[in-house]
Phi, psi and omega in degrees: 000135179293148178274144177280140177291143180275116182298343183268354177245138178295144176271121188291341176275345178254143175290147180275117182288349180272343179256143178291143174260115186293347180270348184239143180293142180272120184296340183271350180253138178294145181269113185292348177273350181237144181295143176258111186293343182269346181222102179295145184269350175215172182288337179266004181293143180295158175288341179217159174295318181273126175243132179300142178294141176216140173293333192271141169292162183307318186291347180249002183291338175268355181278122182295327177294317178294325176295321178294324179292316179298313178302316179300316175303310180299317178298312183298315180293328176290319176299320175302314181296316182295317179295319177300316179293320177297315184297308184294326174295322178294318181292323180291337179295335179271009182230190179272357181281134176288125183291157181293321181234145174282176185298317185294316181293325175299315181294327177293319179298320181287328175293323174298319177298317182292317182290324180292317178294321175296321174300313177299317180295318180298317179296319177296313181299315178300323178289324176296315177302317177302315180291320175301313184296317180295318185286331173292326179292320181293319180294321180290325175293313182297320179296324185276337184262344183227077179294144181276143179289000000 
């Protein structure tokens, strides 16, 4: 008659859950080959693993002029994508190919293009006005403190 396993003695063919298995990672111990998101390894470590994309290097991200240039790049690339989608959808309507977008969606994309370019123009105009106002202030201060002979 076969003997029944004794629950008080470990079975040599089964892993013992109370002893660590050197071939499997221990979930309670940090893995040195993978980043630990709760404990940065240096003072320059990001606050999160995901970092938002930016065209700008770190030293320019606080510069308002560089931010405007990066925004202009984003808007222009978005406009280009919208126009391409609208164009190819319009061209496909005259053929046997099913268009990517229906007429209503094509019109919505073209409206987005119009509003995006207007937003960019308004922002640029506002920045020009701000610079003009600053230079007028500087000129008026210079004129009152340095009278011409």
